[in-house]
Kinemage of the C-alpha trace (Angstrom):
@kinemage 1
@onewidth
@group {chain A} dominant
@subgroup {mainchain}
@vectorlist {calphas} color= white
{ca unk a 1} P -0.002 0.087 -0.120
{ca unk a 2} L 1.342 3.280 -1.057
{ca unk a 3} L 1.607 6.343 1.273
{ca unk a 4} L -0.607 9.559 0.762
{ca unk a 5} L 1.197 12.110 -1.256
{ca unk a 6} L 2.491 14.779 0.948
{ca unk a 7} L 3.271 18.516 0.341
{ca unk a 8} L 5.636 19.871 2.517
{ca unk a 9} L 5.698 23.365 3.454
{ca unk a 10} L 8.530 25.443 5.148
{ca unk a 11} L 7.360 27.561 7.924
{ca unk a 12} L 8.599 30.140 10.289
{ca unk a 13} L 6.668 33.011 12.140
{ca unk a 14} L 6.246 35.348 9.036
{ca unk a 15} L 2.798 36.209 7.495
{ca unk a 16} L 4.078 34.707 4.460
{ca unk a 17} L 4.609 31.180 5.791
{ca unk a 18} L 0.918 31.383 6.867
{ca unk a 19} L -0.280 31.933 3.103
{ca unk a 20} L 1.964 29.338 1.750
{ca unk a 21} L 0.385 27.018 4.344
{ca unk a 22} L -3.167 28.205 3.233
{ca unk a 23} L -2.056 27.440 -0.478
{ca unk a 24} L -0.719 23.887 0.557
{ca unk a 25} L -3.983 22.941 2.462
{ca unk a 26} L -6.414 24.175 -0.269
{ca unk a 27} L -4.181 22.060 -2.780
{ca unk a 28} L -4.052 19.165 -0.455
{ca unk a 29} L -7.821 19.267 0.150
{ca unk a 30} L -8.711 19.190 -3.702
{ca unk a 31} L -6.047 16.674 -4.410
{ca unk a 32} L -6.609 14.296 -1.519
{ca unk a 33} L -2.648 14.959 -0.529
{ca unk a 34} L -1.407 15.302 3.268
{ca unk a 35} L 0.233 18.584 4.523
{ca unk a 36} L 3.569 18.434 6.543
{ca unk a 37} L 4.898 21.568 8.116
{ca unk a 38} L 8.602 21.772 8.037
{ca unk a 39} L 10.099 24.127 10.563
{ca unk a 40} L 13.875 24.483 10.843
{ca unk a 41} L 15.433 26.264 13.815
{ca unk a 42} L 18.984 27.338 13.074
{ca unk a 43} L 21.367 26.728 15.826
{ca unk a 44} L 22.660 30.258 16.585
{ca unk a 45} L 23.737 30.082 20.287
{ca unk a 46} L 26.544 27.452 20.087
{ca unk a 47} L 28.937 29.620 21.834
{ca unk a 48} L 26.801 29.594 25.027
{ca unk a 49} L 27.703 26.373 26.713
{ca unk a 50} L 25.037 26.427 29.433
{ca unk a 51} L 22.600 28.923 27.782
{ca unk a 52} L 22.271 27.220 24.369
{ca unk a 53} L 19.575 24.598 25.386
{ca unk a 54} L 17.612 26.981 27.456
{ca unk a 55} L 17.529 29.569 24.549
{ca unk a 56} L 16.874 26.392 21.964
{ca unk a 57} L 14.138 25.098 24.043
{ca unk a 58} L 12.429 28.340 24.521
{ca unk a 59} L 12.424 28.958 20.770
{ca unk a 60} L 11.103 25.730 20.233
{ca unk a 61} L 8.231 26.224 22.680
{ca unk a 62} L 7.246 29.699 21.068
{ca unk a 63} L 7.646 27.772 17.648
{ca unk a 64} L 5.424 25.177 18.721
{ca unk a 65} L 2.795 27.448 20.326
{ca unk a 66} L 2.806 29.447 17.087
{ca unk a 67} L 2.100 26.306 14.961
{ca unk a 68} L -0.649 24.861 17.379
{ca unk a 69} L -2.417 28.076 16.829
{ca unk a 70} L -1.911 27.986 13.082
{ca unk a 71} L -2.863 24.678 12.645
{ca unk a 72} L -6.112 25.219 14.674
{ca unk a 73} L -6.961 28.090 12.288
{ca unk a 74} L -6.194 26.187 9.399
{ca unk a 75} L -8.295 23.270 10.397
{ca unk a 76} L -11.196 25.248 11.036
{ca unk a 77} L -11.074 27.312 7.951
{ca unk a 78} L -10.010 24.617 5.570
{ca unk a 79} L -10.615 21.079 7.250
{ca unk a 80} L -7.038 19.885 6.672
{ca unk a 81} L -4.861 19.214 9.652
{ca unk a 82} L -1.161 19.514 8.806
{ca unk a 83} L 1.513 17.051 10.541
{ca unk a 84} L 4.826 18.826 12.048
{ca unk a 85} L 8.176 18.132 11.895
{ca unk a 86} L 10.483 20.509 13.819
{ca unk a 87} L 14.307 20.308 13.113
{ca unk a 88} L 17.283 22.056 14.409
{ca unk a 89} L 20.248 22.720 12.029
{ca unk a 90} L 21.242 24.301 8.783
{ca unk a 91} L 18.224 25.064 6.588
{ca unk a 92} L 19.076 23.428 3.388
{ca unk a 93} L 20.425 20.345 4.857
{ca unk a 94} L 17.528 19.809 6.946
{ca unk a 95} L 15.170 20.190 3.936
{ca unk a 96} L 16.871 17.873 1.990
{ca unk a 97} L 17.053 15.351 5.039
{ca unk a 98} L 13.280 15.608 5.527
{ca unk a 99} L 12.344 15.029 1.980
{ca unk a 100} L 14.687 12.153 1.666
{ca unk a 101} L 12.853 10.809 4.684
{ca unk a 102} L 9.367 11.463 3.346
{ca unk a 103} L 9.389 9.451 -0.054
{ca unk a 104} L 5.860 10.491 -0.447
{ca unk a 105} L 6.874 13.941 -0.790
{ca unk a 106} L 5.251 15.413 -4.050
{ca unk a 107} L 5.993 19.229 -3.633
{ca unk a 108} L 7.792 21.700 -1.469
{ca unk a 109} L 6.474 24.987 -0.747
{ca unk a 110} L 7.924 28.127 0.658
{ca unk a 111} L 6.163 31.792 1.331
{ca unk a 112} L 7.697 34.977 -0.173
{ca unk a 113} L 7.168 38.099 1.589
{ca unk a 114} L 6.663 41.125 -0.688
{ca unk a 115} L 8.982 43.517 1.442
{ca unk a 116} L 11.563 41.183 2.902
{ca unk a 117} L 14.943 41.814 1.216
{ca unk a 118} L 16.332 38.589 2.774
{ca unk a 119} L 13.718 36.549 0.894
{ca unk a 120} L 15.212 37.880 -2.391
{ca unk a 121} L 18.694 36.449 -1.264
{ca unk a 122} L 17.711 33.561 0.590
{ca unk a 123} L 14.823 31.925 -1.385
{ca unk a 124} L 16.813 31.875 -5.022
{ca unk a 125} L 19.922 30.060 -2.898
{ca unk a 126} L 17.707 27.662 -1.307
{ca unk a 127} L 15.944 26.701 -4.444
{ca unk a 128} L 19.245 26.724 -6.504
{ca unk a 129} L 21.260 24.490 -3.868
{ca unk a 130} L 18.522 21.986 -3.428
{ca unk a 131} L 17.548 22.089 -6.918
{ca unk a 132} L 19.990 19.093 -7.780
{ca unk a 133} L 19.584 17.190 -4.749
{ca unk a 134} L 15.715 16.827 -4.707
{ca unk a 135} L 13.222 15.385 -7.252
{ca unk a 136} L 10.380 17.438 -6.170
{ca unk a 137} L 8.672 20.749 -7.337
{ca unk a 138} L 9.609 23.813 -5.407
{ca unk a 139} L 6.705 26.112 -5.077
{ca unk a 140} L 6.858 29.780 -3.863
{ca unk a 141} L 3.762 31.506 -2.762
{ca unk a 142} L 3.928 35.253 -2.424
{ca unk a 143} L 2.211 36.555 0.935
{ca unk a 144} L -0.044 39.142 -0.933
{ca unk a 145} L -2.518 36.487 -2.348
{ca unk a 146} L -6.053 36.764 -1.139
{ca unk a 147} L -7.942 33.649 0.255
{ca unk a 148} L -10.288 33.602 -2.773
{ca unk a 149} L -7.174 33.717 -5.195
{ca unk a 150} L -5.629 30.913 -3.373
{ca unk a 151} L -9.047 28.707 -3.756
{ca unk a 152} L -9.139 29.468 -7.366
{ca unk a 153} L -5.685 28.888 -7.885
{ca unk a 154} L -5.677 25.234 -7.170
């Protein structure tokens, strides 16, 4: 028996991520797919031997709280309940690792902020670096798409 095709959507706490998740859930509902949230926490406090675990735990708790609220909203509005995978490490490495352990992954989705300069630098690099290492389409969803447009898009 084969696994349900899965859309992996990369999430952080930005509004663009929320729109990317909504798009993924609409698409999944229409196609009978599953949605998996991938949230990656970069290890940024490795120099603080004693404080790093506490800082990482606080960041994880904040992220889990945010994701729980987001999933509740999505489930009420769209009727899809995404699963969650939280990883710690380098973003591209963890994305590739998640896709490899999720053989049913059919698409990777990112959100794109309309005013963040970092998105213009980070997203192309991610797409370029992982493009040769994965065999699934990468979709970038702009945050300024309306809910009605998202529904019509899929």
